C-alpha positions in Angstrom: 10.2 9.2 -27.2 12.9 9.2 -24.4 12.2 10.3 -20.9 13.1 13.9 -20.0 15.6 12.7 -17.4 17.8 9.7 -17.0 17.2 7.4 -14.0 17.5 3.8 -12.9 15.4 3.8 -9.7 12.2 5.5 -8.4 14.2 7.7 -6.0 16.4 8.8 -8.9 13.3 9.6 -11.0 12.2 12.0 -8.3 15.6 13.5 -7.7 16.3 14.1 -11.4 12.9 15.6 -12.0 13.2 17.9 -9.0 16.5 19.3 -10.6 15.0 19.4 -14.1 12.0 21.5 -13.0 13.7 23.7 -10.5 12.9 27.4 -11.1 10.6 26.7 -14.0 7.3 27.2 -12.2 6.2 23.9 -13.8 2.9 22.2 -12.8 3.3 18.7 -11.3 -0.3 18.0 -10.1 -3.7 19.5 -10.0 -6.8 18.8 -7.9 -10.2 20.2 -7.3 -10.8 21.7 -3.7 -14.5 21.4 -4.3 -16.9 20.0 -6.9 -17.9 23.5 -8.2 -14.4 25.0 -7.9 -11.7 25.1 -10.7 -8.6 22.9 -10.7 -5.9 24.1 -8.4 -2.3 23.5 -9.6 0.6 22.4 -7.5 4.0 23.3 -8.8 7.1 21.1 -8.7 8.8 23.4 -6.2 6.1 22.8 -3.6 6.0 19.1 -4.4 9.7 18.8 -3.9 9.7 20.6 -0.6 6.8 18.5 0.6 8.5 15.2 -0.4 11.7 16.1 1.4 9.8 17.3 4.5 7.9 14.0 4.7 11.0 12.0 4.0 12.6 13.7 7.0 9.7 12.8 9.2 9.6 9.2 8.0 13.3 8.7 8.5 13.1 10.3 12.0 10.2 7.9 12.7 12.4 5.0 12.0 11.6 4.1 8.4 14.7 2.6 6.9 15.8 0.7 3.8 13.4 -2.2 3.1 10.8 -1.1 5.7 7.3 -1.0 4.5 4.8 2.0 4.6 1.1 1.6 3.8 -1.2 3.9 2.0 -5.0 3.5 2.2 -6.3 6.2 0.0 -8.0 7.3 -3.2 -5.8 9.0 -5.9 -4.8 12.4 -4.7 -1.7 14.7 -4.2 -0.8 13.4 -0.8 -0.6 9.8 -2.2 2.3 11.0 -4.5 4.0 12.8 -1.7 4.0 9.7 0.5 5.1 7.5 -2.3 8.2 9.4 -3.2 9.1 10.4 0.3 9.0 6.8 1.5 11.0 5.6 -1.4 13.8 8.1 -1.3 14.5 6.9 2.3 14.6 3.3 1.0 11.1 2.3 2.1 8.7 0.0 0.3 5.2 1.2 -0.8 2.3 -1.0 0.2 -0.7 0.6 -1.4 -4.3 -0.6 -0.7 -7.5 -0.2 -2.5 -9.7 2.3 -0.8 -12.7 0.0 -1.2 -11.2 -2.9 0.9 -13.0 -3.9 4.0 -11.3 -3.7 7.4 -10.5 -7.4 7.5 -8.5 -7.3 4.3 -6.7 -4.1 5.3 -5.7 -5.8 8.5 -4.4 -8.9 6.7 -2.3 -6.8 4.3 -0.8 -4.5 7.0 0.1 -7.5 9.1 1.5 -9.6 6.2 3.6 -6.7 4.9 4.7 -5.6 8.4 4.1 -2.0 7.6 5.6 0.5 10.1 3.8 3.6 8.9 0.2 3.7 7.9 -1.3 6.7 5.9 -5.1 7.0 5.4 -7.1 9.6 3.5 -10.6 10.3 4.6 -12.6 9.8 7.8 -14.0 6.6 6.2 -10.5 5.1 5.8 -9.4 6.4 9.3 -12.4 4.6 10.8 -11.2 1.3 9.2 -7.7 1.9 10.7 -9.1 2.6 14.1 -11.3 -0.5 13.9 -8.3 -2.8 13.3 -5.7 -0.8 15.3 -5.4 -3.3 18.1 -4.5 -6.1 15.6 -1.8 -4.3 13.5 1.1 -4.4 15.9 3.8 -3.4 13.3 2.3 0.1 12.8 4.2 2.7 14.8 2.5 5.8 13.4 -0.9 6.4 11.9 -1.3 9.5 9.7 -4.5 10.9 8.3 -4.7 13.2 5.3 -8.0 14.8 6.3 -9.4 16.0 9.5 -12.4 13.6 10.1 -15.9 14.9 10.8 -15.7 13.0 14.1 -12.4 14.3 15.5 -12.6 11.7 18.3 -11.4 9.2 15.6 -8.0 10.9 15.7 -7.7 10.4 19.4 -9.1 6.8 19.3 -6.5 5.9 16.7 -3.7 7.9 18.1 -3.5 9.4 14.7 -1.6 12.4 13.5 -2.7 14.8 10.8 -0.7 14.9 7.5 -0.2 18.7 7.6 1.2 18.5 11.1 3.6 15.7 10.1 4.8 17.8 7.1 5.5 20.7 9.3 7.4 18.5 11.8 9.4 17.2 8.9 10.3 20.6 7.6 11.8 21.4 11.0 13.8 18.1 11.0 14.9 18.2 7.4 18.0 20.5 7.8 19.6 18.0 10.1 18.7 15.0 8.0 19.2 16.4 4.5 22.6 14.8 3.9 21.4 11.4 5.2 18.3 11.5 2.9 20.5 12.3 -0.1 22.9 9.5 0.8 20.0 7.0 1.2 18.3 8.2 -2.0 21.5 7.5 -4.0 22.1 4.1 -2.3 18.9 2.6 -3.6 19.6 0.1 -6.4 17.6 -1.5 -9.2 17.4 -4.7 -7.2 15.9 -3.0 -4.1 12.2 -3.6 -3.5 10.0 -0.6 -4.5 6.5 -1.8 -3.8 4.3 -4.6 -2.7 1.1 -4.8 -4.7 -1.4 -7.2 -3.2 -3.5 -9.2 -5.6 -6.4 -11.5 -4.7 -5.5 -15.1 -4.0 -7.4 -18.3 -4.8 -7.3 -19.2 -1.1 -8.9 -16.0 -0.1 -5.8 -14.2 1.2 -4.1 -11.8 -1.2 -0.5 -12.2 -2.2 2.0 -9.4 -2.1 3.7 -9.0 -5.5 7.3 -7.9 -5.0 8.3 -5.4 -7.6 11.8 -4.0 -7.6 12.9 -0.6 -8.8 14.4 -2.3 -11.8 11.1 -4.0 -12.5 9.1 -0.8 -12.6 11.7 1.3 -14.3 12.2 -1.2 -17.1 8.5 -0.9 -17.8 8.5 2.9 -17.7 11.4 3.2 -20.1 10.0 0.5 -22.5 6.6 2.4 -22.5 8.4 5.6 -23.6 9.8 3.7 -26.6 6.4 2.9 -27.9 4.2 5.8 -26.7 5.1 9.5 -26.9 4.7 11.4 -23.7 6.1 14.9 -23.5 6.1 18.0 -21.3 3.1 19.4 -23.2 1.0 16.5 -22.1 -1.5 16.2 -19.3 -3.3 13.2 -18.0 -6.4 12.7 -15.8 -5.8 10.2 -13.1 -8.7 8.1 -11.9 -7.7 4.4 -12.0 -6.5 3.4 -8.5 -2.8 4.1 -7.9 -2.6 0.8 -6.0 -3.2 -0.9 -9.3 0.0 -1.6 -11.2 -1.4 -0.3 -14.5 -2.1 3.2 -13.2 1.0 3.2 -11.1 3.3 2.7 -14.2 1.3 4.0 -17.1 -0.6 6.9 -15.5 1.9 8.0 -12.9 5.6 7.1 -13.2 5.6 7.1 -17.1 3.7 10.4 -17.2 6.1 12.1 -14.7 9.1 10.7 -16.6 7.9 12.4 -19.7 7.3 15.7 -18.0 3.5 15.5 -18.2 1.1 17.0 -15.7 -1.2 14.8 -13.6 -4.7 16.1 -12.9 -6.7 14.1 -10.3 -10.3 13.2 -11.0 -12.6 13.9 -8.0 -13.8 10.3 -8.2 -14.5 7.6 -10.7 -18.1 8.8 -10.9 -17.0 12.3 -12.0 -14.7 11.3 -14.8 -17.0 12.6 -17.6 -17.2 16.0 -16.0 -13.5 16.2 -15.0 -12.5 15.3 -18.6 -14.0 18.6 -19.8 -12.5 20.5 -16.9 -8.9 19.1 -17.0 -8.7 18.8 -20.8 -6.1 16.0 -20.8 -4.1 15.0 -23.9 -3.4 11.4 -22.8 -5.9 9.3 -20.9 -5.1 5.9 -19.3 -8.3 3.9 -18.7 -10.0 0.6 -18.6 -12.5 -0.4 -21.4 -15.5 0.5 -19.2 -15.0 4.3 -19.9 -15.0 3.7 -23.6 -18.0 1.4 -23.4 -20.0 4.1 -21.6 -19.1 6.8 -24.1 -19.9 4.4 -26.9 -23.3 3.5 -25.4 -24.2 7.2 -24.8 -23.5 8.0 -28.4 -25.5 5.0 -29.7 -28.5 5.8 -27.4 -28.5 9.4 -28.7 -28.4 8.3 -32.3 -31.2 5.7 -31.8 -33.4 8.3 -30.2 -32.9 10.6 -33.2 -34.6 10.8 -36.5 -33.9 8.4 -39.4 -31.9 11.2 -41.0 -29.7 11.5 -38.0 -29.2 7.8 -37.9 -28.3 7.7 -41.5 -25.8 10.6 -41.1 -24.2 8.8 -38.2 -23.8 5.6 -40.1 -22.3 7.5 -43.1 -19.9 9.2 -40.8 -18.7 5.9 -39.2 -18.2 4.5 -42.7 -16.2 7.5 -43.7 -14.2 7.4 -40.5 -13.2 3.7 -41.0 -12.2 4.4 -44.6 -10.0 7.3 -43.5 -7.9 5.0 -41.3 -6.2 3.6 -44.3 -7.3 5.7 -47.3 -5.2 8.5 -48.7 -7.9 9.6 -51.1 -8.5 13.4 -51.1 -12.2 12.8 -51.4 -12.2 10.6 -48.3 -10.1 13.2 -46.4 -12.7 15.9 -47.3 -15.6 13.6 -46.3 -13.8 12.9 -42.9 -13.5 16.7 -42.3 -17.3 17.0 -42.8 -18.0 14.0 -40.6 -15.8 15.5 -37.9 -17.7 18.8 -37.9 -21.2 17.2 -38.1 -20.6 14.2 -35.8 -17.3 13.4 -34.2 -16.3 16.9 -32.8 -19.1 16.6 -30.3 -17.6 13.3 -29.0 -14.2 14.9 -28.8 -15.6 17.8 -26.8 -16.9 15.3 -24.2 -13.2 14.3 -23.6 -12.1 17.9 -23.2 -11.2 18.5 -26.9 -7.5 17.8 -26.6 -7.1 14.0 -26.2 -4.6 12.6 -28.7 -4.3 9.2 -27.2 -6.2 6.8 -25.0 -4.4 3.9 -23.4 -6.6 1.0 -22.5 -5.7 -1.9 -20.2 -6.8 -4.1 -17.3 -9.5 -5.9 -19.4 -10.2 -6.8 -23.0 -11.3 -3.9 -25.2 -14.1 -4.9 -27.6 -12.8 -4.6 -31.1 -15.9 -2.8 -32.3 -15.4 -0.1 -29.7 -11.8 0.3 -30.7 -12.7 0.7 -34.3 -15.5 3.2 -33.5 -13.1 5.5 -31.6 -10.5 5.2 -34.3 -13.0 6.1 -36.9 -13.9 9.1 -34.8 -10.3 10.2 -34.8 -9.7 9.2 -31.1 -7.0 6.5 -31.0 -7.1 3.8 -28.4 -3.9 1.8 -27.9 -4.5 -1.4 -25.9 -2.0 -3.1 -23.7 -1.8 -6.4 -21.8 0.0 -7.6 -18.7 -0.3 -8.6 -15.1 0.8 -7.1 -11.8 3.5 -9.8 -11.7 5.0 -8.3 -14.9 5.1 -4.7 -13.7 2.6 -4.8 -15.5 2.9 -4.3 -19.2 4.0 -7.1 -21.6 2.3 -6.0 -24.8 1.1 -2.8 -26.4 -0.6 -2.2 -29.7 1.7 0.0 -31.8 0.2 3.5 -32.2 -0.8 3.9 -35.8 -0.8 0.2 -36.5 -3.3 -1.0 -33.9 -5.0 -4.3 -34.5 -8.1 -4.5 -32.3 -8.9 -7.9 -31.0 -5.3 -8.4 -30.1 -3.1 -6.9 -27.4 -0.3 -5.9 -29.8 3.4 -6.2 -30.0 5.7 -7.4 -27.2 7.2 -4.6 -25.3 10.9 -3.8 -25.9 13.2 -5.8 -23.6 10.4 -8.3 -22.8 10.1 -11.8 -24.3 6.7 -13.6 -24.5 6.5 -17.3 -25.0 3.6 -19.7 -25.9 3.7 -23.0 -24.1 1.6 -25.9 -25.3 -0.7 -26.9 -22.4 -0.9 -30.6 -23.3 2.8 -31.4 -23.0 4.4 -28.2 -21.7 6.5 -27.6 -24.8 7.5 -24.0 -25.7 6.2 -23.7 -29.2 6.9 -20.0 -29.9 8.6 -17.0 -28.4 9.0 -13.4 -29.5 11.0 -10.5 -28.0 10.1 -6.9 -28.2 13.4 -6.3 -29.9 12.7 -8.7 -32.7 10.3 -6.5 -34.6 9.3 -6.3 -37.4 8.0 -9.8 -37.1 5.1 -11.7 -38.7 5.3 -14.7 -36.3 2.1 -16.7 -36.0 1.7 -19.7 -33.7 -0.7 -22.2 -32.3 -2.3 -21.3 -29.0 -1.0 -22.2 -25.6 -0.3 -20.7 -22.2 1.3 -17.2 -22.4 4.6 -17.0 -20.6 6.8 -13.9 -19.9 10.5 -13.4 -19.3 12.4 -10.1 -18.8 13.4 -7.4 -16.4 9.7 -6.6 -15.7 9.0 -10.0 -14.1 8.4 -9.7 -10.3 10.9 -10.9 -7.7 8.2 -13.2 -6.3 5.3 -13.2 -3.9 6.2 -11.8 -0.5 6.8 -14.5 2.1 5.3 -17.1 -0.3 8.1 -19.2 -1.8 5.9 -22.1 -2.8 3.4 -19.8 -4.6 6.3 -18.1 -6.4 7.8 -21.4 -7.6 4.4 -22.3 -8.9 4.3 -19.4 -11.4 8.0 -18.8 -12.2 9.6 -22.0 -13.5 13.3 -23.1 -13.4 14.0 -21.3 -16.7 12.8 -18.0 -15.4 9.5 -18.0 -17.3 6.5 -16.4 -15.6 3.3 -18.4 -16.3 0.4 -15.9 -16.8 -2.4 -18.5 -16.7 -3.8 -16.9 -19.9 -4.1 -18.8 -23.2 -3.2 -17.1 -26.4 -1.3 -17.2 -29.7 0.7 -14.9 -32.0 -1.0 -13.7 -35.2 1.5 -11.8 -37.5 3.5 -10.7 -34.5 0.5 -9.5 -32.5 -0.5 -11.4 -29.4 -4.1 -12.5 -29.2 -5.6 -13.8 -26.0 -8.1 -16.6 -26.5 -8.9 -18.0 -23.1 -8.1 -18.1 -19.4 -6.3 -21.1 -18.0 -7.2 -19.9 -14.5 -10.7 -18.9 -13.4 -9.8 -15.3 -12.6 -12.5 -12.9 -13.5 -11.5 -9.4 -14.8 -14.4 -6.9 -14.4 -15.2 -3.9 -16.5 -12.9 -1.8 -14.2 -9.9 -4.0 -14.8 -9.9 -5.5 -11.3 -8.9 -9.1 -10.9 -11.4 -11.2 -9.0 -11.0 -14.8 -7.9 -14.5 -16.3 -7.6 -13.6 -19.4 -5.6 -13.4 -17.8 -2.1 -16.6 -15.8 -2.8 -18.4 -18.9 -3.9 -17.2 -20.7 -0.8 -18.6 -18.0 1.4 -22.0 -18.0 -0.5 -22.2 -21.7 0.0 -22.1 -21.1 3.8 -25.6 -19.7 3.5 -28.1 -22.2 4.9 -30.4 -21.9 1.9 -27.7 -22.4 -0.8 -26.7 -25.8 -2.2 -24.4 -24.7 -5.1 -23.2 -21.3 -6.4 -21.0 -20.0 -9.2 -19.9 -16.3 -9.4 -19.9 -14.7 -12.9 -19.1 -11.2 -14.1 -16.3 -11.3 -16.7 -16.1 -7.8 -18.3 -19.0 -6.6 -16.3 -19.5 -3.8 -13.8 -20.4 -6.1 -10.9 -20.4 -9.7 -9.8 -23.4 -11.9 -9.9 -24.2 -15.4 -8.8 -26.0 -18.4 -10.3 -27.4 -20.2 -7.3 -28.9 -23.7 -6.8 -31.0 -23.4 -3.7 -31.3 -25.9 -0.9 -35.0 -26.5 -1.3 -35.4 -28.5 1.9 -34.0 -25.6 3.9 -36.2 -23.1 2.0 -39.3 -25.1 2.8 -38.3 -25.1 6.4 -37.9 -21.3 6.3 -41.3 -20.8 4.6 -43.0 -23.1 7.1 -41.5 -21.2 10.0 -42.9 -18.0 8.6 -46.3 -19.5 7.9 -45.9 -19.2 4.2 -47.3 -22.1 2.1 -44.9 -23.7 -0.4 -45.6 -25.2 -3.7 -43.3 -27.0 -6.2 -39.6 -26.1 -6.4 -40.0 -24.0 -9.5 -42.7 -22.1 -7.8 -40.6 -21.5 -4.6 -37.9 -19.9 -6.7 -40.2 -17.3 -8.0 -41.6 -16.3 -4.7 -40.9 -12.7 -3.7 -40.2 -13.7 -0.1 -37.6 -16.2 -1.2 -35.9 -13.6 -3.5 -35.8 -11.1 -0.6 -34.3 -13.8 1.6 -31.4 -14.4 -0.7 -31.0 -10.7 -1.2 -30.6 -10.2 2.5 -28.2 -13.1 2.9 -26.0 -11.8 0.1 -25.9 -8.3 1.5 -24.6 -9.8 4.8 -21.8 -11.6 2.9 -21.0 -8.5 0.9 -20.1 -6.6 4.0 -16.9 -8.7 4.2 -16.0 -8.3 0.6 -14.2 -5.5 -1.3 -16.4 -3.3 -3.4 -15.4 -4.9 -6.7 -16.0 -8.4 -5.2 -19.6 -7.8 -4.0 -22.3 -10.0 -5.5 -24.9 -7.5 -6.4 -27.3 -9.7 -8.4 -28.3 -13.3 -8.5 -30.4 -15.8 -10.3 -31.9 -19.0 -8.9 -31.9 -22.2 -11.0 -33.6 -25.6 -10.2 -31.3 -28.1 -11.7 -28.1 -28.9 -9.7 -24.7 -28.8 -11.3 -23.7 -32.4 -12.0 -21.4 -34.6 -14.0 -24.4 -35.8 -15.9 -25.4 -32.4 -17.3 -21.7 -31.6 -18.1 -21.2 -28.8 -15.6 -19.1 -30.7 -13.1 -15.9 -32.7 -13.8 -15.6 -36.2 -12.3 -13.7 -34.6 -9.5 -16.6 -32.2 -8.8 -15.0 -29.1 -10.3 -17.2 -26.6 -12.1 -16.7 -26.3 -15.8 -17.3 -22.5 -16.0 -17.3 -22.3 -19.8 -20.0 -25.0 -20.0 -22.1 -23.3 -17.3 -21.8 -19.9 -18.9 -22.8 -21.3 -22.3 -25.8 -23.3 -20.9 -27.0 -20.3 -19.0 -25.9 -17.6 -21.4 -29.4 -16.0 -21.7 -30.0 -16.1 -17.9 -26.6 -14.4 -17.3 -27.3 -11.9 -20.0 -30.6 -11.0 -18.4 -28.7 -9.9 -15.2 -26.7 -7.2 -17.1 -29.3 -6.1 -19.6 -30.2 -2.9 -17.9 -27.1 -2.4 -15.8 -29.4 -2.6 -12.8 -27.0 -3.0 -9.9 
């Protein structure tokens, strides 16, 4: 379904939507002023005025074309105002995860050279104040909320968002023409955003996405997924993540949909029933939680209830392809007895879930489809703006990431000799192409301009022929892309966050009592570590504390030793982002070595081998979701 307006840049998207919605009293966003209060809607007229007012302030403050402005905030209305205001005056959005520690915030602000810095709550303002002396490029610090400790505003020389908006309103009349002139001068090649992703060296890299990169993805998404003015979405994935930015924000607005903000990630279940969305963009973790809740309720029920549930699932799966009147009748009965309760938990109006950021277990996809709640899964990276593939609605094949997006070309390169063995464009369908596996490559208008100020790193992932190397291994199966492995050692957690374990492991190995460590957590809620202790150092610790020590295997089981490692990891966690924190660990006695197959001759860890050898131990960490 086409977008409701035509546009080629993010500023044009805002401008055309502001004209399209003028005088229609149409809702743009909605938020909850308090946990027990109903959603409060914000109309397009207010949003338009706020954006132009802030744009005037930003322009008067010296933000010009190509200048960066940073946002450290959770998803909320002010985030959208800052984003569009900054971009219509030619600025570049540098959005940061609200969970980042001060040290990482400082690095990103300095690397990007951001001139304006917007923060949300008192917690985020405190971070900004802490690093203020080290971020010389920032000229103005603006806080969305008045902090409980008002001295923070003074300490940071910070301004309040509402005051800035009011100042902008007064300046707007004299700057209106210049703002419009700048808005229309932004081109597809101009940078729209820097999205920082974790780097293998510990420092994140700024992915440069142009207006053309993002808009190509938004328009392509509208060719495969229907989003209209009657739709509403609940926004809870971080807007600094490319997936939410495009799929849950720009694409929704471009279709005329309303955006309701969740209070937090923890309140999504409650907010679903309050906001009653029709389209929900999520990561697999939400569906896994819902699935597990249903199964626990069934298992706690009588044998009759369990039998009825299994019958309903069987009928639901049959109904996906069957046209039998009997099956249709049975499905209606199953809906009333079983599945309508699940639908009520989503607000009762969801017609489509969009999943990305991590692999969706096929059994969960089939379960939701059987229940009449479709999940269409996508795949991509920040560097590809982000979507490369999407499962076609109505022809989903769970266990794959679907068809190539229109305008995008995906290639498969054999790892052994670097030969391109298959390629498929989103414009080539219908296609039944199947191939051997290899590294997944991407070419198209969605591929990033490069890593900010990192020419070498850019050349390492974009080759001379323009192919972006994803680092993932996969193959085509009847035109559907199937991911089979990871060439790189990046971990994708249950929330869709990309985590490079190397820097975390290096930090853990600085602990006196650690000999070797490997971080695990693929598809899980939190990171954990498999640790080989330095037993000599441990014995020294125990002796110093007048604690007798036995054999190595006995030392590992001592409560005092476990508490020691717990304290040490908590100290390290203070320097890590929330999704990087190592929340659980297991100690093992046998060191990683070439002899036991875990190390290569060059002393690199074979992660797949380790995870296989210690599969039961790793599984025990996550059995009860205990972190």
